[in-house]
C-alpha positions as CSV (number, residue, x, y, z in Angstrom):
1,M,57.9,28.8,-29.4
2,I,58.2,24.7,-28.6
3,S,54.6,23.3,-29.8
4,S,55.7,19.7,-30.0
5,F,57.6,16.6,-29.0
6,N,59.2,16.8,-32.9
7,E,60.3,20.7,-31.6
8,L,61.7,20.1,-28.7
9,H,64.0,16.8,-30.0
10,Q,65.2,19.5,-32.6
11,M,66.0,22.1,-29.5
12,V,67.8,19.6,-27.8
13,K,69.2,17.8,-30.9
14,D,71.1,21.7,-31.1
15,S,72.4,21.7,-27.5
16,Q,75.4,20.8,-26.0
17,P,74.4,16.9,-24.5
18,K,74.3,16.8,-20.7
19,R,74.8,14.3,-18.7
20,V,71.7,12.4,-16.6
21,A,72.0,10.6,-13.6
22,L,69.5,7.7,-13.6
23,V,68.6,6.8,-10.4
24,A,67.8,2.7,-9.7
25,A,68.6,1.9,-13.6
26,E,67.5,-2.0,-13.5
27,D,64.8,-1.6,-15.7
28,P,65.1,-2.8,-19.0
29,V,62.5,0.2,-20.7
30,L,64.4,2.6,-18.9
31,I,67.7,1.3,-20.5
32,E,66.2,1.4,-23.6
33,A,64.8,4.9,-23.7
34,A,68.1,6.2,-22.1
35,K,70.0,4.0,-25.2
36,R,67.9,5.7,-27.3
37,A,69.3,9.1,-26.3
38,Q,72.7,8.7,-26.0
39,E,73.1,7.2,-29.3
40,E,71.5,10.3,-30.8
41,G,74.4,11.9,-28.7
42,L,71.6,14.2,-27.1
43,A,72.8,12.6,-23.1
44,R,75.4,10.7,-21.2
45,F,73.9,8.6,-19.0
46,I,75.2,7.2,-15.6
47,L,73.4,4.1,-14.2
48,F,73.5,3.7,-10.4
49,G,72.2,0.6,-8.8
50,N,72.7,-2.9,-8.5
51,S,75.8,-3.2,-11.0
52,R,74.8,-6.9,-12.0
53,K,71.6,-6.4,-12.3
54,I,72.0,-3.2,-14.7
55,E,74.5,-5.2,-16.3
56,S,72.5,-8.1,-17.2
57,L,70.0,-5.5,-19.0
58,N,72.7,-3.8,-20.7
59,P,72.8,-4.6,-24.4
60,P,76.1,-4.9,-26.0
61,D,76.4,-1.8,-28.1
62,A,75.1,-0.2,-25.1
63,S,78.1,-0.4,-23.0
64,S,79.2,3.1,-22.9
65,F,77.3,3.6,-20.3
66,E,79.3,4.8,-17.2
67,I,77.6,2.4,-14.4
68,V,77.9,3.1,-10.6
69,D,77.2,-0.2,-8.2
70,S,75.0,2.0,-5.3
71,Q,73.0,0.7,-2.5
72,N,71.9,4.5,-1.9
73,P,71.0,5.7,-5.7
74,A,69.0,8.7,-5.2
75,I,71.9,9.9,-2.4
76,D,75.0,8.7,-4.6
77,A,73.4,10.2,-8.0
78,I,72.7,13.6,-6.2
79,N,76.6,13.5,-5.1
80,Y,77.4,13.4,-8.5
81,I,75.5,16.5,-9.6
82,H,77.4,18.8,-6.4
83,A,80.5,17.3,-7.6
84,D,79.6,18.7,-11.4
85,K,79.7,14.8,-12.6
86,A,76.0,14.9,-13.4
87,D,73.6,17.6,-15.0
88,L,70.6,16.5,-14.1
89,L,68.7,13.7,-12.1
90,M,66.3,11.0,-13.8
91,K,64.1,8.3,-11.6
92,G,64.3,4.8,-12.2
93,K,63.0,1.6,-10.5
94,I,62.6,3.4,-7.5
95,Q,59.9,4.8,-4.9
96,T,59.1,8.5,-5.9
97,G,58.5,9.2,-2.2
98,D,62.4,8.1,-1.5
99,L,63.7,9.9,-4.2
100,L,61.8,13.2,-3.3
101,R,63.4,12.7,0.0
102,A,66.9,12.9,-1.0
103,I,65.8,15.4,-3.5
104,L,64.4,18.0,-0.3
105,N,67.3,17.1,2.0
106,R,67.9,20.5,3.5
107,D,71.9,19.6,3.5
108,T,72.2,17.1,0.9
109,G,69.5,17.6,-1.5
110,L,69.0,19.7,-4.2
111,R,66.7,22.0,-2.9
112,Q,66.2,25.4,-4.4
113,G,63.2,26.9,-2.9
114,E,60.3,25.8,-1.0
115,L,58.1,23.6,-3.2
116,L,58.6,21.0,-6.5
117,N,55.7,20.0,-8.8
118,H,55.4,18.1,-11.4
119,I,54.3,18.9,-14.9
120,A,53.1,16.5,-17.1
121,V,53.2,17.9,-20.7
122,I,50.5,16.4,-23.7
123,E,50.7,16.8,-27.1
124,S,47.2,16.1,-28.7
125,P,46.1,15.3,-32.5
126,H,43.4,18.0,-31.3
127,Y,44.8,21.0,-29.9
128,H,47.2,23.3,-31.8
129,K,50.1,23.5,-28.7
130,L,51.5,21.7,-26.2
131,L,49.2,21.8,-23.1
132,F,51.1,21.6,-19.6
133,I,49.2,19.5,-16.4
134,S,50.3,20.3,-12.8
135,D,50.4,19.0,-10.6
136,G,50.0,15.2,-11.1
137,G,52.5,13.5,-8.6
138,I,54.2,15.9,-6.0
139,N,51.9,18.2,-4.2
140,L,49.4,15.8,-2.6
141,H,47.5,19.4,-0.9
142,L,46.8,22.0,-3.0
143,D,46.0,25.3,-1.3
144,E,46.9,29.2,-2.4
145,N,50.2,29.3,-1.3
146,V,51.1,25.9,-3.5
147,Y,49.6,27.0,-6.6
148,Q,51.6,30.3,-6.8
149,Q,54.8,28.7,-6.2
150,M,53.5,26.5,-9.0
151,V,53.5,29.4,-11.1
152,V,56.3,30.4,-10.5
153,N,58.3,27.2,-11.0
154,I,55.9,26.6,-14.3
155,T,56.4,30.0,-15.5
156,Q,60.5,30.2,-15.8
157,Y,60.3,26.5,-17.2
158,L,57.9,27.3,-19.9
159,K,60.4,30.3,-20.9
160,L,62.8,27.8,-21.6
161,L,60.7,26.5,-24.1
162,G,60.1,30.3,-25.7
163,I,56.7,30.5,-24.2
164,E,57.3,33.8,-22.4
165,S,53.6,34.8,-21.2
166,P,51.6,31.3,-20.7
167,H,47.9,31.3,-19.8
168,F,47.0,29.5,-16.9
169,G,43.7,28.1,-16.3
170,M,42.8,27.2,-12.4
171,M,40.3,24.4,-13.5
172,T,37.5,23.5,-12.0
173,L,33.9,21.8,-12.5
174,V,32.0,24.9,-13.3
175,E,33.2,29.0,-14.1
176,T,30.7,30.3,-10.5
177,V,32.0,30.5,-7.2
178,S,30.4,28.0,-4.8
179,K,30.7,27.5,-1.4
180,K,29.7,23.9,-2.3
181,I,32.4,23.3,-4.8
182,P,35.7,24.4,-2.1
183,E,37.9,24.4,-5.6
184,T,36.2,27.2,-7.3
185,I,36.6,29.4,-4.1
186,I,40.6,28.6,-3.8
187,A,40.3,29.4,-7.8
188,Q,39.0,33.0,-7.2
189,K,41.4,33.6,-4.7
190,V,44.4,32.3,-6.7
191,V,43.6,34.5,-9.9
192,K,42.3,37.4,-7.6
193,V,46.3,37.3,-6.2
194,L,47.9,36.4,-9.7
195,S,46.3,38.2,-12.2
196,K,48.3,41.1,-12.5
197,K,51.7,39.1,-12.7
198,V,50.4,36.5,-15.3
199,S,47.8,35.6,-17.5
200,I,45.4,33.5,-15.5
201,E,42.0,33.1,-15.1
202,G,39.4,30.6,-13.2
203,P,37.1,29.3,-11.7
204,I,37.4,27.7,-15.6
205,A,36.2,24.3,-16.6
206,P,38.5,22.3,-19.5
207,D,35.5,22.7,-22.4
208,V,36.2,26.7,-21.9
209,A,39.9,26.4,-21.4
210,L,40.0,24.4,-24.5
211,S,37.5,26.0,-26.9
212,R,36.4,29.8,-27.6
213,E,33.4,28.3,-29.1
214,A,32.5,26.4,-25.4
215,A,32.9,30.0,-24.2
216,T,30.5,31.6,-26.6
217,K,27.9,28.9,-26.2
218,K,28.2,29.2,-22.7
219,G,27.8,33.0,-22.7
220,L,31.3,33.4,-20.9
221,E,33.8,36.1,-21.7
222,S,37.6,34.3,-21.6
223,E,40.7,35.9,-23.1
224,I,42.2,32.6,-22.5
225,A,40.0,30.6,-24.4
226,G,41.1,28.2,-26.9
227,E,44.5,29.4,-26.1
228,I,45.2,27.7,-22.8
229,D,48.5,26.4,-22.1
230,V,48.7,25.2,-18.2
231,F,46.0,23.5,-16.6
232,L,46.5,23.9,-12.7
233,M,44.3,21.0,-11.7
234,P,42.1,21.1,-8.7
235,S,43.7,18.0,-6.9
236,T,46.8,15.4,-7.7
237,T,44.2,12.4,-8.3
238,A,42.3,14.7,-11.0
239,A,45.6,15.7,-12.6
240,N,46.7,11.8,-12.8
241,H,43.7,10.5,-14.2
242,L,43.3,13.3,-16.8
243,V,46.7,12.6,-18.1
244,K,46.6,9.1,-18.1
245,G,43.0,8.6,-19.6
246,L,44.8,11.0,-22.6
247,S,47.6,9.0,-22.9
248,A,45.8,5.7,-22.7
249,L,42.3,6.7,-24.6
250,G,43.1,9.9,-26.5
251,G,45.9,9.2,-28.8
252,C,47.8,11.7,-27.2
253,K,52.1,11.7,-27.3
254,V,52.6,12.5,-23.2
255,G,56.1,13.4,-21.1
256,G,56.6,15.0,-17.4
257,V,59.5,16.4,-15.7
258,I,59.7,17.9,-11.9
259,V,60.6,21.7,-11.8
260,G,61.7,23.8,-8.9
261,A,64.7,21.8,-8.0
262,S,68.1,22.9,-8.7
263,V,68.4,20.7,-11.6
264,P,65.7,19.2,-13.7
265,V,64.4,16.0,-12.5
266,I,62.9,13.6,-14.7
267,L,59.9,11.5,-13.4
268,L,58.4,9.1,-14.9
269,S,55.6,6.6,-13.8
270,R,56.6,2.8,-13.6
271,S,53.7,2.0,-16.2
272,D,55.6,4.5,-19.0
273,D,56.3,2.8,-22.6
274,A,60.1,3.3,-23.6
275,E,58.7,6.3,-25.9
276,T,57.0,7.9,-23.0
277,K,60.5,7.9,-21.2
278,Y,62.3,9.1,-24.2
279,R,60.0,11.9,-24.7
280,S,60.7,12.7,-20.7
281,I,64.3,12.8,-21.5
282,L,63.5,15.2,-23.5
283,L,61.9,17.6,-21.4
284,G,64.4,17.7,-18.7
285,L,67.5,17.8,-20.9
286,V,65.6,21.8,-21.8
């Protein structure tokens, strides 16, 4: 079971290098992260976008990048995947919505099912394994059906990391169901449907999910307290704020990937530094 980004790096290092189609690569921080992964032999990068701008940012020792001049980088990158010239997709200097529209196009995109979701991966110095948080960037409306498909997508991805039976938590403010807190009602419904298929509890608050001691103090019985793998967040805003807060103030290492498409999609925030982008590349190369 992979429990840190160092272990993830070793896993990817021992695998066959993949070809990454980088959409809208006109960004020096993106190129820095891609250069590192390529120099380490983890992947080969194909850079799509304005070739003049990309070449002006491209360090001389990274001249082995393949550059494709493109006015429609998302579409052209996806065509490379269909033509077996690339193995996965990476978001560059392009709006997330524009990239997703190209991915979800029923005729020319990379649809696999009806739903994609983003997984943020957190390595905290205060937790003994990786923590996965969803959905902080794709699904703005979270209902029972969306959560159920998210669980399917996440379970499939975590198996690639050797996590066969992950513990899911439907994260809410409190552990009791209240009509005044709608996410507690949704959590109860989702757990009722999925509890026979996966390890899932909810409604559950973060302190209980992360600490068996907290569960004991609250007088709560929980099989996943202190061992949780996945936070299923009550809203995209809550997930996004949690991840960025942990990254900026919590001393955590962060990366992110989209699951549910026919190939992995490496999704980055425009504010991510090169190290975070590099960790996201590792997650995609799994």
